[in-house]
C-alpha positions as a Markdown table, in Angstrom:
| # | Residue | x | y | z |
|---|---|---|---|---|
| 1 | Unk | -5.2 | -25.0 | 11.7 |
| 2 | Unk | -6.3 | -21.7 | 14.3 |
| 3 | Unk | -5.1 | -18.3 | 13.4 |
| 4 | Unk | -5.1 | -15.7 | 15.5 |
| 5 | Unk | -7.8 | -13.7 | 15.5 |
| 6 | Unk | -6.3 | -9.9 | 14.1 |
| 7 | Unk | -5.2 | -11.8 | 10.9 |
| 8 | Unk | -8.9 | -13.6 | 11.0 |
| 9 | Unk | -11.2 | -10.4 | 11.1 |
| 10 | Unk | -8.6 | -8.6 | 9.0 |
| 11 | Unk | -9.3 | -11.6 | 5.9 |
| 12 | Unk | -12.6 | -12.0 | 6.5 |
| 13 | Unk | -13.6 | -7.9 | 6.4 |
| 14 | Unk | -10.7 | -6.6 | 4.3 |
| 15 | Unk | -9.3 | -4.7 | 6.5 |
| 16 | Unk | -5.6 | -4.3 | 7.9 |
| 17 | Unk | -4.6 | -6.1 | 11.1 |
| 18 | Unk | -3.5 | -2.9 | 12.6 |
| 19 | Unk | -7.4 | -2.1 | 12.4 |
| 20 | Unk | -8.7 | -5.3 | 13.6 |
| 21 | Unk | -6.7 | -4.8 | 16.3 |
| 22 | Unk | -7.7 | -1.7 | 17.1 |
| 23 | Unk | -11.3 | -3.5 | 16.9 |
| 24 | Unk | -10.2 | -6.1 | 19.2 |
| 25 | Unk | -9.1 | -3.4 | 21.8 |
| 26 | Unk | -12.3 | -1.7 | 21.6 |
| 27 | Unk | -14.2 | -4.9 | 22.0 |
| 28 | Unk | -16.0 | -5.0 | 19.2 |
| 29 | Unk | -14.9 | -8.3 | 18.5 |
| 30 | Unk | -17.3 | -11.4 | 19.6 |
| 31 | Unk | -15.4 | -14.9 | 19.7 |
| 32 | Unk | -17.8 | -17.0 | 20.9 |
| 33 | Unk | -20.3 | -14.9 | 22.4 |
| 34 | Unk | -17.5 | -13.3 | 24.5 |
| 35 | Unk | -15.0 | -10.3 | 23.8 |
| 36 | Unk | -12.0 | -11.4 | 21.9 |
| 37 | Unk | -8.5 | -10.8 | 23.4 |
| 38 | Unk | -5.4 | -9.9 | 21.1 |
| 39 | Unk | -3.8 | -13.1 | 21.8 |
| 40 | Unk | -7.2 | -15.3 | 20.9 |
| 41 | Unk | -6.7 | -18.1 | 18.0 |
| 42 | Unk | -9.1 | -18.7 | 16.2 |
| 43 | Unk | -10.1 | -22.6 | 15.1 |
| 44 | Unk | -12.6 | -24.2 | 12.3 |
| 45 | Unk | -15.2 | -24.5 | 15.2 |
| 46 | Unk | -15.0 | -21.0 | 16.7 |
| 47 | Unk | -17.6 | -18.5 | 16.1 |
| 48 | Unk | -16.5 | -14.7 | 15.5 |
| 49 | Unk | -18.6 | -12.2 | 14.7 |
| 50 | Unk | -18.3 | -7.8 | 14.2 |
| 51 | Unk | -21.3 | -5.7 | 14.5 |
| 52 | Unk | -23.5 | -8.8 | 15.4 |
| 53 | Unk | -22.4 | -10.6 | 11.9 |
| 54 | Unk | -21.0 | -13.7 | 11.9 |
| 55 | Unk | -17.6 | -13.5 | 9.8 |
| 56 | Unk | -16.6 | -16.5 | 7.7 |
| 57 | Unk | -13.2 | -17.1 | 6.0 |
| 58 | Unk | -12.9 | -16.8 | 2.6 |
| 59 | Unk | -9.9 | -18.0 | 0.2 |
| 60 | Unk | -8.8 | -14.2 | 0.0 |
| 61 | Unk | -4.7 | -13.6 | -0.2 |
| 62 | Unk | -3.1 | -10.8 | -0.4 |
| 63 | Unk | 0.6 | -9.9 | -0.2 |
| 64 | Unk | 2.8 | -7.0 | 0.1 |
| 65 | Unk | 5.8 | -7.4 | -2.3 |
| 66 | Unk | 8.9 | -5.1 | -2.3 |
| 67 | Unk | 9.3 | -5.1 | -6.1 |
| 68 | Unk | 12.5 | -4.3 | -7.5 |
| 69 | Unk | 13.6 | -1.3 | -10.0 |
| 70 | Unk | 13.3 | -2.7 | -13.7 |
| 71 | Unk | 10.2 | -4.7 | -13.2 |
| 72 | Unk | 6.6 | -4.3 | -14.5 |
| 73 | Unk | 3.2 | -4.9 | -12.2 |
| 74 | Unk | 1.1 | -5.9 | -15.4 |
| 75 | Unk | 1.6 | -9.6 | -16.8 |
| 76 | Unk | 2.8 | -9.2 | -20.0 |
| 77 | Unk | 6.3 | -7.2 | -19.3 |
| 78 | Unk | 6.4 | -6.3 | -23.4 |
| 79 | Unk | 10.4 | -7.2 | -22.9 |
| 80 | Unk | 10.9 | -6.5 | -19.5 |
| 81 | Unk | 10.4 | -9.1 | -16.3 |
| 82 | Unk | 7.3 | -8.7 | -14.6 |
| 83 | Unk | 6.9 | -8.7 | -10.6 |
| 84 | Unk | 5.0 | -12.1 | -11.6 |
| 85 | Unk | 8.7 | -13.5 | -11.9 |
| 86 | Unk | 8.9 | -12.9 | -8.1 |
| 87 | Unk | 5.9 | -15.0 | -6.8 |
| 88 | Unk | 5.1 | -18.8 | -7.0 |
| 89 | Unk | 2.4 | -20.3 | -9.5 |
| 90 | Unk | 0.2 | -20.2 | -6.5 |
| 91 | Unk | -0.1 | -16.4 | -6.4 |
| 92 | Unk | 0.2 | -15.7 | -9.7 |
| 93 | Unk | -3.8 | -15.0 | -9.4 |
| 94 | Unk | -3.4 | -12.3 | -7.4 |
| 95 | Unk | -3.6 | -8.4 | -8.7 |
| 96 | Unk | -1.8 | -5.7 | -7.8 |
| 97 | Unk | -4.0 | -2.4 | -5.8 |
| 98 | Unk | -2.7 | 0.5 | -7.8 |
| 99 | Unk | 0.5 | 0.3 | -9.5 |
| 100 | Unk | 4.5 | 1.6 | -9.3 |
| 101 | Unk | 6.8 | 2.3 | -12.8 |
| 102 | Unk | 9.3 | -0.1 | -14.1 |
| 103 | Unk | 11.6 | 2.9 | -12.7 |
| 104 | Unk | 10.1 | 2.8 | -9.2 |
| 105 | Unk | 10.9 | 0.5 | -6.5 |
| 106 | Unk | 9.0 | -0.6 | -2.8 |
| 107 | Unk | 5.3 | -1.6 | -1.7 |
| 108 | Unk | 3.4 | -3.6 | -3.9 |
| 109 | Unk | 0.4 | -4.6 | -2.7 |
| 110 | Unk | -1.5 | -7.5 | -4.6 |
| 111 | Unk | -4.5 | -9.7 | -3.8 |
| 112 | Unk | -7.7 | -11.1 | -4.6 |
| 113 | Unk | -10.4 | -9.3 | -2.2 |
| 114 | Unk | -11.8 | -6.4 | -4.5 |
| 115 | Unk | -13.6 | -4.6 | -1.2 |
| 116 | Unk | -9.6 | -4.4 | -0.5 |
| 117 | Unk | -8.8 | -3.3 | -3.1 |
| 118 | Unk | -11.7 | -0.9 | -3.8 |
| 119 | Unk | -10.6 | 0.9 | -0.1 |
| 120 | Unk | -6.9 | 1.1 | -1.1 |
| 121 | Unk | -7.5 | 2.1 | -4.9 |
| 122 | Unk | -10.3 | 4.5 | -4.9 |
| 123 | Unk | -9.8 | 8.1 | -4.8 |
| 124 | Unk | -13.1 | 8.5 | -2.1 |
| 125 | Unk | -10.8 | 6.6 | 0.5 |
| 126 | Unk | -7.8 | 9.0 | 0.1 |
| 127 | Unk | -5.4 | 6.5 | 1.6 |
| 128 | Unk | -2.5 | 7.8 | 2.7 |
| 129 | Unk | 0.5 | 7.0 | 0.5 |
| 130 | Unk | 4.4 | 7.7 | 1.9 |
| 131 | Unk | 7.6 | 8.1 | -1.0 |
| 132 | Unk | 11.4 | 8.4 | -0.5 |
| 133 | Unk | 12.3 | 10.6 | -3.5 |
| 134 | Unk | 15.7 | 11.7 | -4.7 |
| 135 | Unk | 16.2 | 14.6 | -7.3 |
| 136 | Unk | 18.7 | 15.5 | -9.3 |
| 137 | Unk | 19.8 | 18.2 | -7.9 |
| 138 | Unk | 18.6 | 20.2 | -5.0 |
| 139 | Unk | 15.1 | 21.5 | -4.8 |
| 140 | Unk | 15.0 | 25.0 | -4.1 |
| 141 | Unk | 12.8 | 26.9 | -0.9 |
| 142 | Unk | 10.3 | 28.6 | -3.6 |
| 143 | Unk | 9.4 | 24.9 | -5.6 |
| 144 | Unk | 8.7 | 23.2 | -2.2 |
| 145 | Unk | 6.9 | 25.7 | -1.0 |
| 146 | Unk | 5.1 | 25.5 | -4.4 |
| 147 | Unk | 4.5 | 21.9 | -4.8 |
| 148 | Unk | 3.6 | 21.6 | -0.9 |
| 149 | Unk | 1.3 | 25.0 | -0.9 |
| 150 | Unk | -1.0 | 26.1 | -4.0 |
| 151 | Unk | 0.2 | 23.1 | -6.0 |
| 152 | Unk | 1.7 | 22.5 | -10.1 |
| 153 | Unk | -0.7 | 22.7 | -12.5 |
| 154 | Unk | -0.3 | 19.7 | -14.5 |
| 155 | Unk | -3.0 | 18.0 | -17.6 |
| 156 | Unk | -4.9 | 16.1 | -15.6 |
| 157 | Unk | -5.0 | 18.9 | -12.4 |
| 158 | Unk | -3.3 | 20.6 | -10.3 |
| 159 | Unk | -0.9 | 18.6 | -8.0 |
| 160 | Unk | 0.0 | 19.1 | -4.4 |
| 161 | Unk | 2.4 | 17.2 | -2.5 |
| 162 | Unk | 3.2 | 17.0 | 1.1 |
| 163 | Unk | 7.2 | 17.1 | 1.7 |
| 164 | Unk | 9.1 | 16.5 | 4.5 |
| 165 | Unk | 13.5 | 17.1 | 3.3 |
| 166 | Unk | 15.5 | 14.2 | 4.4 |
| 167 | Unk | 19.1 | 15.1 | 3.6 |
| 168 | Unk | 20.8 | 16.5 | 0.3 |
| 169 | Unk | 18.6 | 16.1 | -2.3 |
| 170 | Unk | 16.2 | 13.2 | -0.5 |
| 171 | Unk | 12.3 | 14.5 | 0.3 |
| 172 | Unk | 9.3 | 12.1 | 1.7 |
| 173 | Unk | 7.0 | 12.3 | -0.3 |
| 174 | Unk | 3.3 | 12.0 | 1.7 |
| 175 | Unk | 0.2 | 12.1 | -0.6 |
| 176 | Unk | -3.9 | 11.1 | -0.3 |
| 177 | Unk | -4.1 | 10.5 | -4.3 |
| 178 | Unk | -2.4 | 8.6 | -7.0 |
| 179 | Unk | -2.5 | 9.8 | -11.3 |
| 180 | Unk | -0.7 | 8.0 | -13.6 |
| 181 | Unk | 3.3 | 9.1 | -12.7 |
| 182 | Unk | 1.9 | 12.0 | -10.3 |
| 183 | Unk | 4.9 | 12.6 | -8.4 |
| 184 | Unk | 7.1 | 12.3 | -11.2 |
| 185 | Unk | 5.7 | 14.7 | -13.3 |
| 186 | Unk | 5.1 | 17.4 | -10.8 |
| 187 | Unk | 8.8 | 17.6 | -10.1 |
| 188 | Unk | 9.7 | 17.8 | -14.1 |
| 189 | Unk | 7.2 | 20.6 | -14.4 |
| 190 | Unk | 9.7 | 22.9 | -12.5 |
| 191 | Unk | 12.5 | 21.2 | -13.8 |
| 192 | Unk | 13.9 | 18.3 | -11.6 |
| 193 | Unk | 14.1 | 14.8 | -12.6 |
| 194 | Unk | 13.4 | 12.4 | -10.2 |
| 195 | Unk | 16.0 | 9.5 | -10.1 |
| 196 | Unk | 14.7 | 7.1 | -7.6 |
| 197 | Unk | 11.5 | 6.6 | -5.9 |
| 198 | Unk | 10.7 | 4.4 | -3.2 |
| 199 | Unk | 7.1 | 3.4 | -1.8 |
| 200 | Unk | 6.8 | 2.7 | 1.8 |
| 201 | Unk | 3.4 | 2.7 | 2.5 |
| 202 | Unk | 0.1 | 2.4 | 1.3 |
| 203 | Unk | -3.0 | 3.5 | 4.3 |
| 204 | Unk | -1.5 | 1.0 | 6.8 |
| 205 | Unk | 0.2 | -1.0 | 5.1 |
| 206 | Unk | 4.3 | -0.8 | 5.7 |
| 207 | Unk | 6.5 | -2.2 | 3.9 |
| 208 | Unk | 9.6 | -2.0 | 6.9 |
| 209 | Unk | 12.5 | -4.3 | 6.1 |
| 210 | Unk | 11.3 | -6.8 | 4.0 |
| 211 | Unk | 14.0 | -7.0 | 0.8 |
| 212 | Unk | 14.1 | -6.1 | -2.1 |
| 213 | Unk | 12.2 | -9.1 | -4.7 |
| 214 | Unk | 11.4 | -10.7 | -1.8 |
| 215 | Unk | 7.2 | -10.4 | -0.3 |
| 216 | Unk | 4.8 | -11.5 | 3.0 |
| 217 | Unk | 1.3 | -12.8 | 3.5 |
| 218 | Unk | -0.6 | -10.1 | 5.2 |
């Protein structure tokens, strides 16, 4: 069965399809010894190479799940439903890349690709993460300035978050790290309670219009 060239490159290298598109546009991907085009299809008899190395398709799988509130990301929910209850048995071996706590919702990546998991989760790669956060009361200008400026001292170090005001008590939070419950603890340290935390993006992976509780392969 033939697949689109960008999907093939993404699956065999661990990068996102958007990154694969860019490599193809730049002429860095060869299909049967010619420069690949974005619309190309790859079948089993075709040869695809990048940087002089032949790309071989593996059985890697990666999905994006829109995790609802109330679900935990571990296999043992200890009385709570788990994200694996939202997936078919064929995807039960996939592991989350990073986590969302039980009270948070949004984009959760699950994969069996170790290289992709490392690239997206290790601090040295500083992958972009975008969240929508609602607070229990208005965020004072001085507190917003502190969070995005000198930062808030937590038990595991200083936390700095880029903030964009959306409306009322809702904010977009942009960060490049992901310590345990960092966003919640940052606001709590200044006297605020996060009443909604929803992740929209990790690196090049964007949740988009995927309904809550549903998943898609990427």
